[in-house]
N, C-alpha and C positions, 0 to 999 in steps of 0.2 A: 179523246173527245176535249177539247180545250174549254168549250162554253157549259160545262157541267160541274159543279163544285165536288171536289172529293175532298174527304175528311180523312188527313193524313195520317191521323194516330191510326186508323183502321184501314186505310186504303181503299174504302168503298165509296163509290157514286152516289152522292145523295140525289135523289129525286126532285124534281121541283113541284111545288114550292118548297124553299130551305131558308134558315135564317141568314147563313154566310151571304148567299146571293141577295137577298133582298135588302139587306144590309151594302151590300156592293151597289146597288141600285139607288139606294138613299144618299148616300156619299155623292156617286157619279151626277146625281140629278143638282147638286152646287154649283156643278160648271156649266148649266143651262145659259143661253142667249138671252132668254125671254122670261118675262115675268120672275124676276129673282127675287122680288119682295114678298113673295107669297110661299108659303112652305107645304110642298106637296106631301102626301103621305103614300106609301107603298102598301098595299094589299096583297096579301097571297090569295089565289085562286086556283083551282085545279090544274095543274098543268103550268104554272107561271105568276104573274104579278098584275095587280091593275093599279095605275096611279092615278090619284084623282089630286085635286088641288081647289081651293077655295077659289070661286070662279072671277076671271080676269076682266070679263068681258060681259056688259049689260045686255048686247046682242044674243048671248048663249042663253041668260038667268036674268032677268029684270030684277030679281030679288038677291043676286048675289050669291046663290047658293054654293054647292060643289059642282065643280066640273071634273067629267071623267076625261084623262087626259090620253091615257094610251093603255093597251094592253100588251103584254109581253108573254107569249107561248112558247115553250121548247118543243119543236116535233122530234121526238125520238126515233121514229124511221127514218127521218132525214139529217139527224144530228145538226138541226137549226134552229134559230130564234126566226121567231115569226112576229112583227109588228103592225099592231092593229091602231088606228086612229078612230074616234066616235064622231059618228056622222049625226050632229047635234037636230038635224030637220028631221032623219029617220029615226033617231035614237037606236041606233045599230052600229056595231063595230065592223068598220070596214078594213079588209086587208090593204097595209100599205107596203112592206118590204119582207124580204128572208136575208139573215144575216147569218154566217158560219160561228160568230163569236157574239157573245154579250156585250162585249166592249166596242163592238162597231156597231149593234143597234143603238147602244146608249149615247154613241157620238152622233149617230143620226135624229135621233130625239132631241139633244140638248141643241143642236144646230138648228133644226127646223127652220130652214130658208125659206119655205113656203108659208109657213105659219099654220100648217094643219094640225098642230097638236096643243101647242100655246096660244090659242086665241085670246 
């Protein structure tokens, strides 16, 4: 299970969310291609993590509030990471993609070639 954190001192799998992977995500976000001048935050949610950032687009929030960038959930039954983007018009999470490893999901999120996350 490459995408699940393991506590090496006790050799047990850590459920999501956990501080190890949260910090991993925070470090990985520093390599993103878009909106590098804002400081995103990573919040623990049931089964994963939510990434939020100060709003970069007045099209999303004219007052410049907080933008929900991405939702990362670990699907234990499939041993895969699910990546969701916020549909700002509907105010609902929309499935984007599935990844076998967290590092693959983070690479997709950081590149964001279609500007689906970092708007």
